[in-house]
RODO-2510 file (C-alpha; in nm, 4 decimals, decimal comma):
residues 80
     n   res          X          Y          Z
     1     x    -0,7275     0,5174    -0,7451
     2     x    -0,8402     0,7349    -1,0304
     3     x    -0,5405     0,9690    -0,9861
     4     x    -0,3080     0,6679    -0,9995
     5     x    -0,4706     0,5439    -1,3213
     6     x    -0,4624     0,8923    -1,4766
     7     x    -0,0928     0,9401    -1,3967
     8     x    -0,0162     0,5888    -1,5223
     9     x    -0,1882     0,6577    -1,8569
    10     x    -0,0417     1,0063    -1,8875
    11     x     0,3100     0,8644    -1,8469
    12     x     0,2315     0,5950    -2,1061
    13     x     0,1070     0,8638    -2,3464
    14     x     0,4319     1,0594    -2,2989
    15     x     0,6357     0,7472    -2,3556
    16     x     0,8084     0,7664    -2,0244
    17     x     0,6160     0,5138    -1,8064
    18     x     0,9116     0,2737    -1,7902
    19     x     1,1350     0,5562    -1,6582
    20     x     0,9062     0,6317    -1,3583
    21     x     0,7834     0,4505    -1,0522
    22     x     0,4497     0,5316    -0,8870
    23     x     0,4844     0,4999    -0,5097
    24     x     0,1492     0,5379    -0,3404
    25     x     0,1316     0,6487     0,0216
    26     x    -0,2243     0,5932     0,1389
    27     x    -0,4409     0,5608     0,4427
    28     x    -0,7243     0,4041     0,2460
    29     x    -0,5709     0,0699     0,1465
    30     x    -0,6030    -0,1759     0,4302
    31     x    -0,6327    -0,5227     0,2738
    32     x    -0,4821    -0,7277    -0,0054
    33     x    -0,7667    -0,6489    -0,2502
    34     x    -0,7246    -0,2728    -0,2100
    35     x    -0,3485    -0,3015    -0,2523
    36     x    -0,4013    -0,5169    -0,5628
    37     x    -0,6368    -0,2614    -0,7186
    38     x    -0,3773     0,0138    -0,6759
    39     x    -0,1095    -0,2106    -0,8354
    40     x    -0,3569    -0,2945    -1,1143
    41     x    -0,3942     0,0808    -1,1802
    42     x    -0,0185     0,1156    -1,2201
    43     x     0,1275     0,1630    -0,8737
    44     x     0,4794     0,0260    -0,8416
    45     x     0,4766     0,0304    -0,4609
    46     x     0,2078     0,0939    -0,1954
    47     x     0,2802     0,2149     0,1598
    48     x    -0,0382     0,1682     0,3658
    49     x     0,0662     0,3873     0,6564
    50     x    -0,2742     0,3818     0,8303
    51     x    -0,2773     0,0024     0,8395
    52     x     0,0641     0,0074     1,0064
    53     x    -0,0594     0,2681     1,2573
    54     x    -0,3615     0,0535     1,3394
    55     x    -0,1416    -0,2510     1,3978
    56     x     0,0775    -0,0487     1,6339
    57     x    -0,2287     0,0774     1,8229
    58     x    -0,3775    -0,2746     1,8549
    59     x    -0,0493    -0,4025     2,0053
    60     x    -0,0257    -0,1031     2,2414
    61     x    -0,3799    -0,1569     2,3721
    62     x    -0,3326    -0,5309     2,4049
    63     x    -0,5945    -0,6181     2,1481
    64     x    -0,3211    -0,7835     1,9369
    65     x    -0,0646    -0,9895     2,1183
    66     x     0,3054    -0,9898     2,0240
    67     x     0,5767    -0,7635     1,8992
    68     x     0,4574    -0,4681     1,6798
    69     x     0,7382    -0,5158     1,4356
    70     x     0,6497    -0,8854     1,3874
    71     x     0,2856    -0,7914     1,3518
    72     x     0,3833    -0,5550     1,0653
    73     x     0,5915    -0,8293     0,9061
    74     x     0,2923    -1,0676     0,9332
    75     x     0,0617    -0,8103     0,7740
    76     x     0,3036    -0,7598     0,4893
    77     x     0,3470    -1,1304     0,4402
    78     x    -0,0318    -1,1620     0,4188
    79     x    -0,0401    -0,8932     0,1514
    80     x     0,2354    -1,0579    -0,0471
***
């Protein structure tokens, strides 16, 4: 999070923040609050790959019922 904030403020200082997107690929963000914090620190987009991997694993082991793609869609809808 600190790196995202530092990059965000550096780009502002250079006057080029509006010309750049910060796309964060992270295994740490797993819920809506954590995603919101990253966006609050200047992230344009967050890809929580570990959360998606966990969803896939839960479906594969039968701990979560349903289609893994639909489970990802539901997770994303919850974040939105």
